N, C-alpha and C positions, 0 to 999 in steps of 0.2 A: 834187872839187868846190873851185872856187877860193874865195878868201876875199870877191870881190865878189858871187859868187853866193849865199854863205850869209848875207849881211847882210840882204837882203829877208826870207828865211825866219825869220831870228832876230826881226826886228821884227814879223812876223805872229804868230809864237808868243807873243812878250811881250804883243802886243795881245789876243790870244784869251785869255791867262791873266788879263789885268787885267779883261777883260769878264765871264769866268766867276768872278772873285772878287766883282766888283761885283753880278753876278746873285745870288750865293750870299749875300752880306751882305744884299741887299735883301730876299730871301725869308725868311731866318732871323732878321733884326732887325726886320721889320715888325711893328706891334703886331697881336696876335690880335683876331679879332672879340669885341666884348663878350659875355659870357655873360649871357644874361637870367636866369639862375638863380644868379647870383654873389650868395652870402648876406652878401658884404660891402656889398652895395648895397641890401639888404633892411632894413626897419624891424622890428628884432627887440627893441625896447625900449619898449613901448607904456606909457602912465601908468597907475598903480595904478587899480583900479575904486573906485567910491564906492558906498556902501550906505546906504539910508534916506533918499534923496532924497524929494521931494514926490510923494505918491501921484497917479497919473494918473486923470483923470476923462474923460468923453466918448468919442471913438473909441477901439477897441481896436488899431487899427493906423494908423500915420501915417508919411509919408515919400514924397518924389517918386520913390525908387528902386524902389517897390513896384509889383508887378502882383498883382491880386487873383483871377485866373482863369487860364485855360489861354493866353489871348493875352498874349505877352510884349510889354510895353511897351517904347519906344525908351529907349535909354541916357540917364539924366539926366547932362548934361556936368559937373555940380559934382564938383570933386575930393574934398569932404567930403560924405559922405552921411549925413544923420541919419535914423535907423530906430528906430521905436518899435513893439514887438510885445508886447503885454500877455497874460499868462496867464489864461485864463478856463476855467470849466467850463460846458458847455452841451449841450442835447440836438441832434443832428444826425440827418439821415435818410440812411442809407447806401442804402437801397433803398426802393421804394414799401411802406410800412407797417413798415419796419424803423428804428425810433427808438433811437438809441444814446446812452448818457450818456457823453459824450466829454470830453476835457481838450485845450485848444487854444492855439495862438499866434494871436494877432490875431483870435480869436473865429471862426476857421474852420478846416476840416481839408481838405487840408493848409494850413498857415500861408501867408501871402502870399510870393510869389518876390521875392527881392532881386536887383536887377541892377546890376552895378559893373564896374569894370576893374581892371587891375593897377596898383598904385600909389595907388589911392583909400583914403581912410581912412574907416571906418565908425564912427560915433558912435551907440552902440547903447544903448537904455534899455529897461527892462521892469518894470511893477508886477505883483505877483502879486495879481491881482483875482479869485481862485477863491472869495472870501469875499462876493462882491457878490450881490445878490438877482437872481434869473434867472426867466423864465416857466416855464410848466409845473408850477406848484404845487410848486416848490422841491424837484424830485425828482433833481437831479444829486448827484454825489458830494460829500462833505464838503470843506471847505476844507483845503489841504494844501501842503507845500513844493514849489517848482518852481525851475527854473534853465534857463539857455541854453548850449548847446554848439555853436559854430560851426566845423565841420571846415575852413573856409577861413582861420581865424586860427591865428597862430603866438603863443600866449600862455601864461601860467601858468594852468592849470585851477583851481588853488587860489584864485586871486585872482578870474579873470573868470567861472568857471563855477560858482561857489558857489550853494548853494541858498538861497533867500529865503522868509520867512514870508509868508502872507496879510497883504496891506497895504503890505508893504515894496517899496522900488524900487531896482533895481541899475542903474549905468550904467558903461560901459567902452567903450574904443576900441581898434581895430586896424587895421593896414594890409594890404591884399591883395597878397601877394608871388607868387602863383601864379595863373595862369588855370585854370578849369575849373568844372565843376558840383559845388557842394559841399552836402553835407546839413547841416541844423541840426536840433537836436533838444533835448529836455529831458534833462539828464544827472543827475537825482536818483534815487537807488536807490528802488525797482527799476527801472532804466532800460527793461528790457524791457517793464514795465506802461506806462510813460509814453509810450514810443513807440507801443505798440499802442493807447493810448487816444486818439492823434491829434496828439501833440506832436511834428510835423516839418514841414519845408519845404526850399526850395532856395534856394542862393545862387549866382547865375550870374556868374562873373567872366571877362569879356573879355580877351584879350591887350592889352597896352599900346597897340599899333598898330592894334587891331581884328582883325576876323576876315579871312581871305585871299580869302573868296569873298562874293559878294552874294546876297541870296535876297528872295523875294517874301512869305513868310509865315514867321512865327517863333513856336512854340508850346513851352510847358512841359508835360511829361507826368511825373506823380509817380506811381509805383506803390507800393502798400502792403496790407497784410493787416489783416483786422479778425477777432477772435475772440469771439464773442458766445454769450450764453445768456440765456433770458428771466428778467427780474428775478425773484429768489426771493420778494419782497414783492409781486409781481404788481401793480405799479403801471402805469398806463397813460398814453398821450400821445394827445391827440384821439381816444380810444376805442381806439386800437391799443396792443399791449404794448410796455412799455419793455424794451429789451435792455441788459444790462450786460457787463462784460468777463469772460470765462470764463477763469479762471487755469489750469484744467487743459488745456485745449486750447492756450493760449498757450504753456505749458511744453512741450508735446508737439509744438508746431509744426504744428498742424492747424487752419488758418483755415477759418472759414465763407465768408469773402468775399475775394477778391484783387482789387483794383479800381485804376482809374485815376483820378487827381484827387478822390479820396475817395468816389466814387459807383459802385455797381453798375451796369455798363453805362450810365454818364451820358453819354458821348460817343457813344452809339448815337442815343439821344433827342436829343442837342444836337451834331451833328457839327461837326468844324473845317472852315471853308470853304477851298478852294483850287481854281483854275481850271486848265484844262489848259495845258501848257506852263510853268507857274510852277514855280519851285523852293522847296521847303519845307525849314525847318530845325526839327528837333525836339531840345529840350534834354530827354533822358530821365534820371530818377532812380529807383533802386529803393531805397526807404527799408526794406524788408522789414517787420517786423524780422528774419525768419528764412528767407525763401525766395528762391530765385535766380530771375531773370526771363530769358527768352530773347525779346527784343523784335523783332518782324517787322511789316511793313507789306505787305498782300497786294496784288499787282498791281505793285509796282515794286521797285527795287533800290537799296540804299544807295549813292550815288555816293561819298560820304566819310562816315567814321565816325571821329570824334575821341574816343578812349578818355578817359575822366574829362572830357570837354568840353575838352581841351587839344589845338590843332592840330598841336602837335608829335608827337602820339600818333595818326598817320593810318593808316586801312586804306582801300582803295578796293574797290567792287564787292561789297559784303557784303550776305549775305541775311538775316541776324540779327545782334543783338549780346547777348552774354552778360553779365549784370550780377549780381554778388552783392549781398548786403545793404550799403547804403551806396555801391555802385558807381554810376557814371553814363557816359553817352556822349552826344555830340552826333552826330546823324545828319542828312545831307542827301540829297535825292533830287527827281527831276522827276515831275510828274503827266503821265503821257503822253497820256491822253485822257480825255473826260468819264467820270465814273462815281464809285462810293463805294468807297474804298480803306480796307481793314479793318486798324486797328492791334490787334495781339493779342500775348499772350503765348504764345509757342509750345511752352512747357510747357502743354499743353493743359488739364490739371488745373487750373491757375490761371486759364485763360481761361474754363473752365466755370463758375467762381466769381465772374465779372465782369470780368475784365482784358480789356476789349475796348473798342474805340471806332471811330470813323469820321473820315475826311478825305474830304469830299464836294464835288464839283463842282456838285451839283445842289440848287436851293433846296428842292425837294419830293421827296427821294430815296425810292426804293422799296425799304424794308428786308426785303420779303418774299423778296428774293434773297440775303439774307445766309445762305449755306449753312453758314457756320463755327459761328454760335452764334445769339444771341437775336434775336428779333423785339420790336415794340413791346408792352410790358407791359399784361396786362388789368387789371381792376380788381383791388384788392387786399383779401384776407381780413385779419382782425385775429387769429385764433388762431394762435399761433406754429408749430404743426406745418404748418397750411395754408400759412402764409408761406413756411416752409422748403420745402414741396413745389412751390409756385409757382416760386420762384426757380430749383430744381433742374430743374423740368420745362422752364422755358423756355430753361434753358442746354442741355439735352440733346435735346430733343424737338421743339422748334418748327420745325426744319428740315424735318421729315417729317409733322408733323400740326398742324392748325389747330383752334382752339377757336371753333365758330360761323361759320368762314370758308370751309367745304367741303373737299371732300376734297384731298389733296396726294399725296405718295408713299404716305401711310397714310390711314387715316379720320379724319373729323372726329370730336374727341372731345366735343363738346358732348352732354350728355345720356347719356354713357357709363356712369353709375352707375344709370341707369333701364334699360339695356339689358343689363348684366352685373352679376352678383353680385360683392361684395367678395372672395369665395374665388376666383371665376375671375380677377378681374383681378389678385390678389396672385400667382396661380400664374403668369399670363402675364407679368407684370413680374419675376418671378423666374427663369422658367426657359422662355422662349418656345420654344426649339429642341425640348424635351422635349414640349412640348403639342403640336406639329406632328406627332408621333409617332401620337398617339391621340385627339386632340379634333378632332370634325368641325367645329365652328363655327371653330376656328382655321384648319383647312385651308381652308375655304371662303373665308375672309377673305384667305388668301395667294393663292388662285387669283384672286380678283377684283382684287387689287392687283398684278398683274403677276408673281406667283411671286417677290416680293421680300421676303423675310422679314426681321422686325424683328430687329436685332441685340440680343444680350443686352447690357444697360447695367451689368450687375454691381451692381445696387442692393442696398444693405443691407436688412435687415428694416425698420429705422428709416425709410430713405428711402421704401421702399414704402408704409408706413403713412402718411408725409407726403403722398405723391402721391394716396392715397386720400381724405386729409382734404381737399385742395385740389380734387379731382374732385367730392367732394359739396358742397363749398362753392359751387363754380362752378354746379353743377346746381340748386342752391337758389336761385340769383339769378333775378330776373324775366326778364332777357334770355337766359338759358342755356337755350334751348330745342333740342333736336335738330336739327341741320342735315342729318345724314347719314341714309340709310335705316336703319330699325330693326333690321334684321338684324347690323348691324356692332356 
């Protein structure tokens, strides 16, 4: 090769080397994208809390960032959000006829939802107002120490989450550094009892730039457990028995009620509206205090699931989302067509205790088609065993039996205690499969109802007695006349 031929090749090689060097420098020297979780950019030095400020009066909850029910209000644009949630003791109604001596934030269970965004500062204050007079003949629990623990905050618990005495006020501030759905709760020992008594709520923190999707409806679902027993002093509220916290059931993690937004089947009677074609976003928080939730919506699929409510933690096309105590998720889905879409804890033992609700496109939805669980409640007894029997019966049996509404898969049960003895009903509820071997009336009923046997619900002796109490109460009501033929 001649020298004149090698010169162009040398120039090309040098040019390529320079270009490669320039590209390499630009790639490896360019600044990396900002890390939204860089702790150097976070506010980790909040001012100390103050204790003993002026006692609050008037409303128990104040602030433009608060939502008081399942409908999540639009984001307040203020960068500093003033939130007041006072601690109170009050009587709440968990289910018809089930009045519970609760402890609350903002005088409701769950407490109001706080909505904010990353970078916002929360200016929080709380007066312990558990010593204030309340209605219902002063039958709530005695005044006691309470506190506030925000899972969304990065602060010293010894300073911000200290317990305050009745009449005291605490104030503190913190900056929201991470997006998500965060639990807040009372942190005063025994924490288990304070949470189980109703002291919890949700703080929803949007990403700094907002969510990556647009929705038509936005709701908050807080799942929780109640552990109840009739008041040992046999006190009553409006003629119905008062229920108090059952410490033994609580420590054994055996709830009587597992509910959405504080009420047994509350969102069956009052469904959340949504129209066909709309996109719905649910912020779901399981506060426990002890059980796991498997949240599911019948009839649709979660297009997006953001674990802990953070869009960086995304799943697509999920059927359920599993939430331990204090875990959360934001789920989004489409309403494909008109109908009632059942929200349910797919741990069906929890659903049978009241963890069920509806998203409905119909103004007057037809709840008789809710195959999974409850129908509209009947009138409510006042005797505790009858109340327990009513709630359990409505959870397990109303898909197949009506009371005064005519036959379904099984016979109408109105007047059943006038047609059958307690001994027969007890045996039937206890072991229906054995009765079909030798009991003629049971076999006649099986034949009439399409040879579809009643499944054994594995009821305990206590549950069976509660069912009988409920049936006797029903049959004593003026409107509870047998609607089915007398032979059933």
